[in-house]
C-alpha positions as CSV (number, residue, x, y, z in Angstrom):
1,M,-22.0,-28.5,8.6
2,T,-18.3,-28.5,8.1
3,L,-16.3,-25.5,9.2
4,I,-13.5,-24.4,7.0
5,V,-10.9,-21.7,8.0
6,H,-8.9,-20.0,5.3
7,K,-6.1,-17.5,5.9
8,Y,-5.2,-15.2,3.0
9,G,-2.3,-12.7,2.9
10,G,0.8,-11.8,1.0
11,T,0.5,-12.2,-2.7
12,S,-3.0,-13.5,-2.5
13,M,-4.0,-10.1,-1.2
14,G,-1.5,-8.1,-3.3
15,S,-4.0,-6.4,-5.6
16,V,-7.6,-5.7,-6.1
17,E,-7.9,-8.5,-8.7
18,R,-6.4,-11.0,-6.3
19,I,-8.7,-9.9,-3.5
20,K,-11.6,-10.5,-5.9
21,N,-10.3,-14.0,-6.6
22,V,-10.2,-14.7,-2.8
23,A,-13.8,-13.4,-2.6
24,L,-14.9,-15.7,-5.4
25,R,-13.2,-18.7,-3.8
26,V,-14.9,-18.0,-0.4
27,A,-18.2,-17.6,-2.1
28,K,-17.8,-21.0,-3.9
29,W,-17.2,-22.7,-0.6
30,H,-20.1,-21.0,1.1
31,K,-22.4,-21.8,-1.9
32,A,-21.3,-25.5,-1.5
33,G,-22.8,-25.5,2.0
34,Y,-19.7,-25.0,4.1
35,Q,-19.4,-22.6,7.0
36,I,-16.3,-20.6,6.3
37,V,-14.1,-18.3,8.4
38,V,-11.8,-16.0,6.5
39,V,-8.7,-14.7,8.2
40,P,-7.3,-11.8,6.1
41,S,-3.6,-10.9,6.5
42,A,-1.5,-8.1,5.3
43,M,-1.2,-7.3,1.6
44,S,1.9,-8.2,-0.2
45,G,4.9,-6.3,1.1
46,E,2.9,-4.2,3.6
47,T,4.5,-5.5,6.8
48,N,8.0,-5.1,5.3
49,R,7.2,-1.6,4.2
50,L,6.1,-0.6,7.7
51,L,9.1,-2.2,9.4
52,K,11.4,-0.4,7.0
53,L,9.8,2.9,7.8
54,A,10.2,2.2,11.5
55,H,13.9,1.5,11.0
56,E,14.3,4.8,9.1
57,I,12.8,6.7,12.0
58,S,14.9,4.9,14.6
59,P,18.0,2.8,13.8
60,Q,17.3,0.6,16.8
61,P,13.5,0.7,17.4
62,D,12.1,-0.9,20.5
63,P,11.1,-4.5,19.8
64,R,7.8,-4.0,21.4
65,E,7.1,-1.0,19.1
66,L,8.1,-3.1,16.1
67,D,5.5,-5.7,17.1
68,I,2.9,-3.0,17.1
69,V,4.0,-1.7,13.7
70,A,3.8,-5.2,12.3
71,A,0.4,-5.8,13.8
72,T,-0.8,-2.6,12.2
73,G,0.1,-4.0,8.8
74,E,-2.2,-6.9,9.6
75,Q,-5.1,-4.6,10.3
């Protein structure tokens, strides 16, 4: 059985309707007999929004803390 990996994020995860479209696409591949791994990423604009907030709190945030903030958007 072929394994397919799909990563979805940004505009493809930007609304409930788009998330439903991703789910339909994944279901189609699964129904066709493929093993599929889905890697979801942040919704459209989420990472940028969080980074902007971090810069509002501190004009020069620690780079390591910015990495954590960006990773939070992915979760």
